Structure formats: C-alpha cells, structure tokens
C-alpha positions in Angstrom: -19.7 -3.8 5.0 -16.0 -2.9 5.3 -12.9 -5.1 5.1 -9.3 -4.1 5.6 -5.8 -5.2 5.2 -2.6 -3.8 6.7 1.1 -4.3 5.8 3.7 -3.1 8.2 7.5 -2.6 7.7 7.4 -2.8 3.9 10.9 -1.9 2.6 9.6 0.9 0.5 9.9 4.7 0.9 6.7 6.2 2.2 7.0 9.2 -0.1 7.3 7.1 -3.2 4.5 4.7 -2.1 2.0 7.6 -1.4 2.1 8.5 -5.1 0.8 5.1 -6.1 -1.7 5.0 -3.2 -3.2 8.3 -4.5 -3.9 6.8 -7.9 -6.3 4.1 -6.5 -7.9 6.0 -3.6 -11.7 6.2 -4.2 -11.7 3.9 -7.2 -13.7 0.7 -7.7 -11.9 -2.5 -7.0 -11.7 -3.7 -10.6 -10.3 -0.3 -11.8 -7.8 -0.2 -9.0 -6.5 -3.7 -9.7 -6.1 -3.0 -13.4 -4.4 0.3 -12.7 -1.9 -1.3 -10.4 -1.2 -4.3 -12.6 0.4 -2.1 -15.3 2.3 0.3 -13.2 6.1 -0.2 -13.3 6.7 1.0 -9.7 7.8 -1.7 -7.2 5.3 -0.2 -4.7 2.5 -0.9 -7.1 3.0 -4.6 -6.9 3.0 -4.5 -3.0 -0.2 -2.4 -3.0 -1.8 -4.8 -5.6 -1.1 -7.8 -3.3 -2.5 -5.9 -0.3 -5.7 -5.0 -2.2 -6.2 -8.6 -3.2 -5.8 -9.6 0.4 -8.5 -7.0 1.4 -10.8 -8.5 -1.2 -10.2 -12.0 0.2 -11.0 -10.6 3.6 -14.2 -9.2 2.3 -15.1 -12.6 0.8 -14.4 -14.2 4.1 -16.7 -11.7 5.9 -19.5 -12.6 3.4 -19.8 -9.5 1.2 -22.6 -10.2 -1.4 -21.1 -8.6 -4.5 -17.3 -8.2 -4.7 -17.6 -6.1 -7.9 -19.3 -3.3 -5.9 -16.3 -2.8 -3.5 -14.3 0.4 -3.7 -11.2 1.7 -2.0 -12.6 3.7 0.8 -9.3 4.7 2.5 -5.7 3.9 1.7 -2.9 5.6 3.6 0.9 5.1 3.9 2.6 6.0 7.1 6.4 6.0 7.7 7.8 3.2 9.7 11.1 2.6 11.4 14.2 3.6 9.4 17.1 1.2 9.2 20.4 3.1 9.6 23.5 1.8 8.0 27.0 3.2 7.4 29.3 2.9 4.4 33.0 3.6 4.4 34.2 6.7 2.6 37.5 8.4 1.7 40.0 9.4 4.4 38.5 7.2 7.1 35.1 8.8 7.1 31.7 7.1 7.0 28.4 8.1 5.3 25.0 7.3 6.6 22.6 5.3 4.6 18.9 5.5 5.5 16.6 2.6 4.5 13.0 3.7 5.2 10.1 1.4 5.8 6.3 2.0 5.3 3.1 0.9 7.0 0.3 0.6 4.4 -3.4 0.3 5.4 -6.3 -0.3 3.0 -10.1 -0.2 3.8 -12.6 -1.5 1.3 -16.3 -0.7 1.5 -19.4 -1.6 -0.6 -21.4 1.5 0.2 -20.3 5.1 -0.6 -20.9 7.1 2.5 -19.3 10.5 3.3 
C-alpha cells in the first residue's frame, strides 16, 4: 500500500533541496528519518516533517507494519519565484529572486520495480 504527502510553495531553493532528497530516496523509513534528523540543512527539517506526515497518512490508511515502509519516490520541483528589488548605487535597482519548491513524497511497503 502506498501513502503520499505533498508540500507546495516551500521557501527553499529547489536545487539545494534536491541534494537532501537524493540522500533519502529508496531508503527505509527508519534510516531516512535518522539521516534527516542530524543534517544541518534547513531543507532537511522540512523534508523530515513531510516524511512524518506521509507515515501518519500510512497509519491512517491502515498499513500493517510501519517499519517496513520505504521512500519509493521523492522529488522536488521548482515553484513560483518571488521577485523583489533592492536599491543600489546611482539610482539603479538589483533584482532579488526568492525561489520556492514543491516537494512530493510517496512511501510504499513493497519493493516493486
């Protein structure tokens, strides 16, 4: 049985978040949670919370053994970019881009390819 969780418009750069997502892809849920707990990246804490949400969704669906779950798919897509301007010298302005991410996680209890 599969369970999923999705987070949209997270104020994290997709490029930096993908590096953390690559660390937990395909791992068991216990190993993924312990890996994310000790990472210093801000995106690790967001993905950790998202994985816990997916586990709670699996419990709600009635999965027999939570310990057998593994991260089947996790992907990070780019979201909308907030565009801001900051004043610079001689009346100019510089653009500031504040990227957002859409993160999706699917947990499964059976390994199928």
